[in-house]
TORKOL-4160 file (C-alpha; in steps of 0.2 Angstrom, whole numbers, padded with zeros to 4 digits, m for minus):
226
<pt num="1" X="0481" Y="0316" Z="0013"/>
<pt num="2" X="0468" Y="0316" Z="m0001"/>
<pt num="3" X="0475" Y="0301" Z="m0009"/>
<pt num="4" X="0474" Y="0291" Z="0008"/>
<pt num="5" X="0455" Y="0296" Z="0009"/>
<pt num="6" X="0452" Y="0291" Z="m0009"/>
<pt num="7" X="0460" Y="0274" Z="m0006"/>
<pt num="8" X="0451" Y="0272" Z="0011"/>
<pt num="9" X="0434" Y="0276" Z="0002"/>
<pt num="10" X="0438" Y="0264" Z="m0012"/>
<pt num="11" X="0442" Y="0250" Z="0000"/>
<pt num="12" X="0426" Y="0252" Z="0009"/>
<pt num="13" X="0416" Y="0252" Z="m0007"/>
<pt num="14" X="0425" Y="0236" Z="m0013"/>
<pt num="15" X="0422" Y="0228" Z="0004"/>
<pt num="16" X="0403" Y="0232" Z="0004"/>
<pt num="17" X="0402" Y="0226" Z="m0014"/>
<pt num="18" X="0410" Y="0209" Z="m0009"/>
<pt num="19" X="0399" Y="0207" Z="0006"/>
<pt num="20" X="0383" Y="0210" Z="m0005"/>
<pt num="21" X="0389" Y="0197" Z="m0017"/>
<pt num="22" X="0393" Y="0185" Z="m0004"/>
<pt num="23" X="0376" Y="0188" Z="0004"/>
<pt num="24" X="0367" Y="0185" Z="m0012"/>
<pt num="25" X="0376" Y="0170" Z="m0016"/>
<pt num="26" X="0372" Y="0162" Z="0001"/>
<pt num="27" X="0354" Y="0167" Z="m0001"/>
<pt num="28" X="0353" Y="0158" Z="m0018"/>
<pt num="29" X="0362" Y="0143" Z="m0012"/>
<pt num="30" X="0350" Y="0140" Z="0003"/>
<pt num="31" X="0335" Y="0144" Z="m0008"/>
<pt num="32" X="0340" Y="0131" Z="m0022"/>
<pt num="33" X="0334" Y="0115" Z="m0013"/>
<pt num="34" X="0316" Y="0123" Z="m0011"/>
<pt num="35" X="0315" Y="0127" Z="m0029"/>
<pt num="36" X="0321" Y="0109" Z="m0034"/>
<pt num="37" X="0307" Y="0102" Z="m0023"/>
<pt num="38" X="0293" Y="0112" Z="m0029"/>
<pt num="39" X="0295" Y="0111" Z="m0048"/>
<pt num="40" X="0294" Y="0092" Z="m0049"/>
<pt num="41" X="0279" Y="0092" Z="m0038"/>
<pt num="42" X="0269" Y="0105" Z="m0049"/>
<pt num="43" X="0273" Y="0094" Z="m0064"/>
<pt num="44" X="0268" Y="0078" Z="m0055"/>
<pt num="45" X="0250" Y="0084" Z="m0050"/>
<pt num="46" X="0246" Y="0095" Z="m0065"/>
<pt num="47" X="0232" Y="0088" Z="m0076"/>
<pt num="48" X="0218" Y="0095" Z="m0087"/>
<pt num="49" X="0200" Y="0097" Z="m0082"/>
<pt num="50" X="0189" Y="0082" Z="m0083"/>
<pt num="51" X="0173" Y="0089" Z="m0077"/>
<pt num="52" X="0157" Y="0081" Z="m0083"/>
<pt num="53" X="0166" Y="0064" Z="m0084"/>
<pt num="54" X="0151" Y="0054" Z="m0082"/>
<pt num="55" X="0143" Y="0060" Z="m0097"/>
<pt num="56" X="0159" Y="0060" Z="m0108"/>
<pt num="57" X="0162" Y="0042" Z="m0104"/>
<pt num="58" X="0144" Y="0037" Z="m0106"/>
<pt num="59" X="0142" Y="0045" Z="m0124"/>
<pt num="60" X="0160" Y="0042" Z="m0130"/>
<pt num="61" X="0156" Y="0023" Z="m0127"/>
<pt num="62" X="0139" Y="0024" Z="m0135"/>
<pt num="63" X="0146" Y="0033" Z="m0151"/>
<pt num="64" X="0162" Y="0023" Z="m0151"/>
<pt num="65" X="0175" Y="0037" Z="m0150"/>
<pt num="66" X="0190" Y="0041" Z="m0138"/>
<pt num="67" X="0184" Y="0050" Z="m0122"/>
<pt num="68" X="0200" Y="0059" Z="m0121"/>
<pt num="69" X="0196" Y="0067" Z="m0138"/>
<pt num="70" X="0179" Y="0073" Z="m0132"/>
<pt num="71" X="0188" Y="0081" Z="m0117"/>
<pt num="72" X="0200" Y="0089" Z="m0128"/>
<pt num="73" X="0186" Y="0097" Z="m0139"/>
<pt num="74" X="0177" Y="0103" Z="m0123"/>
<pt num="75" X="0192" Y="0111" Z="m0117"/>
<pt num="76" X="0196" Y="0120" Z="m0133"/>
<pt num="77" X="0178" Y="0125" Z="m0137"/>
<pt num="78" X="0172" Y="0132" Z="m0120"/>
<pt num="79" X="0185" Y="0128" Z="m0106"/>
<pt num="80" X="0171" Y="0118" Z="m0097"/>
<pt num="81" X="0159" Y="0132" Z="m0096"/>
<pt num="82" X="0142" Y="0125" Z="m0097"/>
<pt num="83" X="0134" Y="0142" Z="m0101"/>
<pt num="84" X="0146" Y="0147" Z="m0114"/>
<pt num="85" X="0139" Y="0156" Z="m0130"/>
<pt num="86" X="0149" Y="0162" Z="m0144"/>
<pt num="87" X="0147" Y="0178" Z="m0155"/>
<pt num="88" X="0139" Y="0168" Z="m0169"/>
<pt num="89" X="0127" Y="0159" Z="m0157"/>
<pt num="90" X="0135" Y="0142" Z="m0153"/>
<pt num="91" X="0130" Y="0136" Z="m0136"/>
<pt num="92" X="0136" Y="0126" Z="m0121"/>
<pt num="93" X="0151" Y="0115" Z="m0118"/>
<pt num="94" X="0154" Y="0109" Z="m0136"/>
<pt num="95" X="0148" Y="0125" Z="m0144"/>
<pt num="96" X="0133" Y="0117" Z="m0154"/>
<pt num="97" X="0127" Y="0129" Z="m0168"/>
<pt num="98" X="0108" Y="0130" Z="m0171"/>
<pt num="99" X="0109" Y="0121" Z="m0188"/>
<pt num="100" X="0120" Y="0107" Z="m0181"/>
<pt num="101" X="0108" Y="0105" Z="m0167"/>
<pt num="102" X="0094" Y="0102" Z="m0180"/>
<pt num="103" X="0104" Y="0090" Z="m0190"/>
<pt num="104" X="0110" Y="0080" Z="m0175"/>
<pt num="105" X="0092" Y="0079" Z="m0168"/>
<pt num="106" X="0086" Y="0073" Z="m0185"/>
<pt num="107" X="0100" Y="0060" Z="m0187"/>
<pt num="108" X="0097" Y="0053" Z="m0169"/>
<pt num="109" X="0078" Y="0053" Z="m0172"/>
<pt num="110" X="0077" Y="0061" Z="m0155"/>
<pt num="111" X="0059" Y="0063" Z="m0150"/>
<pt num="112" X="0062" Y="0069" Z="m0132"/>
<pt num="113" X="0056" Y="0087" Z="m0137"/>
<pt num="114" X="0073" Y="0095" Z="m0134"/>
<pt num="115" X="0075" Y="0113" Z="m0140"/>
<pt num="116" X="0091" Y="0123" Z="m0144"/>
<pt num="117" X="0090" Y="0130" Z="m0127"/>
<pt num="118" X="0094" Y="0113" Z="m0120"/>
<pt num="119" X="0111" Y="0114" Z="m0127"/>
<pt num="120" X="0115" Y="0124" Z="m0111"/>
<pt num="121" X="0112" Y="0107" Z="m0102"/>
<pt num="122" X="0128" Y="0098" Z="m0100"/>
<pt num="123" X="0122" Y="0080" Z="m0104"/>
<pt num="124" X="0112" Y="0085" Z="m0119"/>
<pt num="125" X="0126" Y="0095" Z="m0126"/>
<pt num="126" X="0139" Y="0082" Z="m0123"/>
<pt num="127" X="0128" Y="0069" Z="m0131"/>
<pt num="128" X="0125" Y="0079" Z="m0147"/>
<pt num="129" X="0143" Y="0085" Z="m0148"/>
<pt num="130" X="0150" Y="0068" Z="m0146"/>
<pt num="131" X="0138" Y="0060" Z="m0159"/>
<pt num="132" X="0144" Y="0074" Z="m0171"/>
<pt num="133" X="0162" Y="0071" Z="m0168"/>
<pt num="134" X="0160" Y="0052" Z="m0170"/>
<pt num="135" X="0151" Y="0055" Z="m0187"/>
<pt num="136" X="0165" Y="0066" Z="m0193"/>
<pt num="137" X="0178" Y="0054" Z="m0187"/>
<pt num="138" X="0170" Y="0040" Z="m0197"/>
<pt num="139" X="0168" Y="0051" Z="m0212"/>
<pt num="140" X="0186" Y="0058" Z="m0213"/>
<pt num="141" X="0196" Y="0044" Z="m0204"/>
<pt num="142" X="0206" Y="0055" Z="m0192"/>
<pt num="143" X="0205" Y="0066" Z="m0177"/>
<pt num="144" X="0213" Y="0080" Z="m0186"/>
<pt num="145" X="0201" Y="0081" Z="m0200"/>
<pt num="146" X="0186" Y="0078" Z="m0188"/>
<pt num="147" X="0192" Y="0093" Z="m0179"/>
<pt num="148" X="0193" Y="0103" Z="m0195"/>
<pt num="149" X="0176" Y="0098" Z="m0200"/>
<pt num="150" X="0169" Y="0102" Z="m0182"/>
<pt num="151" X="0176" Y="0119" Z="m0183"/>
<pt num="152" X="0174" Y="0124" Z="m0202"/>
<pt num="153" X="0160" Y="0112" Z="m0207"/>
<pt num="154" X="0161" Y="0095" Z="m0216"/>
<pt num="155" X="0157" Y="0102" Z="m0233"/>
<pt num="156" X="0172" Y="0114" Z="m0232"/>
<pt num="157" X="0184" Y="0100" Z="m0227"/>
<pt num="158" X="0176" Y="0088" Z="m0241"/>
<pt num="159" X="0179" Y="0102" Z="m0254"/>
<pt num="160" X="0197" Y="0103" Z="m0249"/>
<pt num="161" X="0199" Y="0085" Z="m0251"/>
<pt num="162" X="0190" Y="0084" Z="m0267"/>
<pt num="163" X="0201" Y="0098" Z="m0275"/>
<pt num="164" X="0217" Y="0090" Z="m0268"/>
<pt num="165" X="0221" Y="0104" Z="m0256"/>
<pt num="166" X="0221" Y="0091" Z="m0242"/>
<pt num="167" X="0226" Y="0073" Z="m0243"/>
<pt num="168" X="0216" Y="0063" Z="m0230"/>
<pt num="169" X="0228" Y="0048" Z="m0231"/>
<pt num="170" X="0243" Y="0059" Z="m0225"/>
<pt num="171" X="0237" Y="0073" Z="m0214"/>
<pt num="172" X="0244" Y="0076" Z="m0197"/>
<pt num="173" X="0248" Y="0091" Z="m0185"/>
<pt num="174" X="0267" Y="0086" Z="m0186"/>
<pt num="175" X="0268" Y="0084" Z="m0205"/>
<pt num="176" X="0257" Y="0096" Z="m0215"/>
<pt num="177" X="0246" Y="0106" Z="m0204"/>
<pt num="178" X="0250" Y="0121" Z="m0215"/>
<pt num="179" X="0241" Y="0112" Z="m0230"/>
<pt num="180" X="0224" Y="0117" Z="m0221"/>
<pt num="181" X="0219" Y="0133" Z="m0230"/>
<pt num="182" X="0211" Y="0142" Z="m0215"/>
<pt num="183" X="0223" Y="0148" Z="m0202"/>
<pt num="184" X="0210" Y="0148" Z="m0189"/>
<pt num="185" X="0206" Y="0130" Z="m0192"/>
<pt num="186" X="0225" Y="0126" Z="m0191"/>
<pt num="187" X="0225" Y="0134" Z="m0174"/>
<pt num="188" X="0210" Y="0125" Z="m0169"/>
<pt num="189" X="0216" Y="0108" Z="m0174"/>
<pt num="190" X="0233" Y="0111" Z="m0165"/>
<pt num="191" X="0224" Y="0116" Z="m0149"/>
<pt num="192" X="0213" Y="0101" Z="m0149"/>
<pt num="193" X="0227" Y="0088" Z="m0153"/>
<pt num="194" X="0238" Y="0096" Z="m0140"/>
<pt num="195" X="0225" Y="0094" Z="m0127"/>
<pt num="196" X="0221" Y="0076" Z="m0134"/>
<pt num="197" X="0239" Y="0071" Z="m0131"/>
<pt num="198" X="0238" Y="0078" Z="m0113"/>
<pt num="199" X="0223" Y="0069" Z="m0109"/>
<pt num="200" X="0230" Y="0053" Z="m0115"/>
<pt num="201" X="0244" Y="0055" Z="m0103"/>
<pt num="202" X="0232" Y="0056" Z="m0088"/>
<pt num="203" X="0235" Y="0039" Z="m0081"/>
<pt num="204" X="0220" Y="0040" Z="m0069"/>
<pt num="205" X="0209" Y="0044" Z="m0083"/>
<pt num="206" X="0216" Y="0030" Z="m0093"/>
<pt num="207" X="0213" Y="0018" Z="m0079"/>
<pt num="208" X="0195" Y="0024" Z="m0077"/>
<pt num="209" X="0192" Y="0022" Z="m0095"/>
<pt num="210" X="0199" Y="0004" Z="m0096"/>
<pt num="211" X="0190" Y="m0001" Z="m0080"/>
<pt num="212" X="0174" Y="0004" Z="m0088"/>
<pt num="213" X="0177" Y="m0005" Z="m0104"/>
<pt num="214" X="0181" Y="m0021" Z="m0094"/>
<pt num="215" X="0165" Y="m0020" Z="m0084"/>
<pt num="216" X="0155" Y="m0017" Z="m0099"/>
<pt num="217" X="0162" Y="m0032" Z="m0107"/>
<pt num="218" X="0158" Y="m0043" Z="m0093"/>
<pt num="219" X="0174" Y="m0043" Z="m0084"/>
<pt num="220" X="0180" Y="m0035" Z="m0067"/>
<pt num="221" X="0192" Y="m0021" Z="m0064"/>
<pt num="222" X="0206" Y="m0034" Z="m0062"/>
<pt num="223" X="0202" Y="m0041" Z="m0079"/>
<pt num="224" X="0194" Y="m0057" Z="m0072"/>
<pt num="225" X="0177" Y="m0063" Z="m0079"/>
<pt num="226" X="0163" Y="m0065" Z="m0067"/>
C-alpha cells in the first residue's frame, strides 16, 4: 500500500515537472520573435552625442581638423557637460587648464577680453580646445599622440619621443599602445580613439560634414557648382 502511494506521489511530481518545463519552453518560444526585433532596432538607432555641433563644425573647419575627433575628445573629457570642472581646475567641455588658456589666447592673439571664466561658455571652450588639438596634431602627426599631448602635456610626449620611448612614425592603439609610459594616458588615448571610430561611423554626421565642405568650396549639397 505504501509503495503504491510512493509511486503515485512520484508520478504526480514527474507530471508537474514536465508541465512546468513545457510551459517555460512555450513562453521562451513565443518571446523569441520580440527579442529578435528589438535588438537590431537598438543597434540601428544608437549614436554618440553630437551636442554643440554648430561650434564643433565651425572651428574644426577653421583649424583644419576632423570634427569627429573633436566630438570624441569632448565626450571623453566632459561627456558634453558645459559646466564641468575637474579636481585640478580644468574647465568646460574640453577641460581647458588655466595655463593652456593663457597659451592659446597668446597664440591666437585673442583681444576679445576673454577670461578663464569664459571657458564655461561652449563656443569659446570649443574654439580654444580645437585650436589646441589642431596644433598638437600638426606637431606630432597623429591623433593618438595629439591625444597623449592633450592629456599629459606636449613637453612630456616630446620627451618620450626624444628618449626613444615612443616612435611617432609607428604608434597606434592597435599596435603598441603599451609603449606609452603612463597608464592613465594609455587609457585616455584608447577612449578617445574608440569614440573617434564611433563618430566616423555616424553616416548622418558624415553627410553633414561633407555637405558643409561642398558648400564652403562653392558647390551644392548635390556636388554641383553654382
